[in-house]
N, C-alpha and C positions, 0 to 999 in steps of 0.2 A: 532268431535272433543273426539284429546284422553288427557286424568282426568291426570294431574299433580301428580306426587309421593306423595305422605306426607313425604317421607326422606330426602326430603333436594334439591333433588340433582337437581332438575328443570326440569328434566330429566319427558319423559310420562311414566310413569303406566306400563303401557304393551310395555316394550322397560328397564323399570330398572329393580328392585323387582321380577315384578311377576312373570320371569325368574325363578331368585331363589325360589323360591315360591310353582312353580311348580315342581321343578324339582326334589325341600327338596332339592338343594345345590347352594353353595353360595361356591363364590372363598379365601376367604380375611372371616378374622377376622373381620372388617371394613366394607362388602357387606351382609355377615352373621349378622351383628345389625343392619343394614341397612333400613333388608332384615325382621327382625323379628318387627322391632317397625308395621311395613305397613302392617303385621300381624296385629298388637293389632290393630291398626284403620281400621282394617282389617273386622277385627276380627276373622279368622282364627288360632286358638287350638288345632287342625289339627296339621299345620307346625311349630307355636311356641313349641310342648311337641313333636313333631319329631324333631328338631332340639339339645334340652335340653339333654347338654351328658347322658347319658344310670349309670349314678349316681346317679346324680341329681336328674331323674324324676320320686323315690319312692318317692320325697317332695314334688308334687303339682299331682295334672289332669287334666284332657282332664276342665274337670266343671267350675276347681275355677279359669286355667284360660280362660276361656270366660268370665265366672263368672265380673271380672274386667276390661277386656278391656273389653263387656259392657257398665259397671256401670261408662264406665271412659271418656268423649269429647277429640280425644286427638290433640292439637292441630300443635304439633313443635316438631321440634326434630334439636338438634344441637348436634356433635360430637367437641369435645374441640378439644382430643388426640385419635392418635391409637399407637399403635404397634405390632407386627409381631401376638398381641396373647391375645391383652388388645383391647376397646378403650372407655373413657372414656366419656360419654353426659352428657345429659337434653334433656329429653320428656317434656314440657310446654300441660299441658289436667286443666281439668276443673272434677272436680272430682259428684261424684255422684249426694251432695249439690247444686251443679254449683259455687261451690270455686276455682278460680287459684291455681295449688298447679303444681308444678315441680318437678322429678325425675332424683338427682344425680346418675348417679353414677358410675363407674369406669367395669366394666365386663375386668371377665376373657372367653379366648373358647379355646378348644383343636381341632389340624385336626386327627382324624382318621382313619383312609385307605382312604384317599380323598376326606372327607369329616368336614366343621368342622361343631360344638358341644357348645351349653352355657353353661358357667360349673357354673363358679359361679357371680351375679356381690356386688363391697361390695361399700355403701352411701355415698355419698362423705357427708361432709358440705355445 
């Protein structure tokens, strides 16, 4: 049985986000954002690091990404709006203490040489 993709598409993981994760390439900002959420749920820090813009990588590490991904239990992704370069979403999760949390962010993405990268996120109220 195919596992449903965590990104909320209702498609099988193997036909949804996994091809983008495997190839480190997504066709749009929204697809990249959804595949990054899936990577958080699967603890795939390499993909998260590689799909962060080069300018922003110096502010984080694979180890930090992996730790944050592992200490939370990811529940659901809700995409609220998207444009060619931004995605506003809510990621629902349980933190390390088991407390329900919502990460509400407007993310900015940039396409460089045919590949999309996460640039930055602004927390939304």
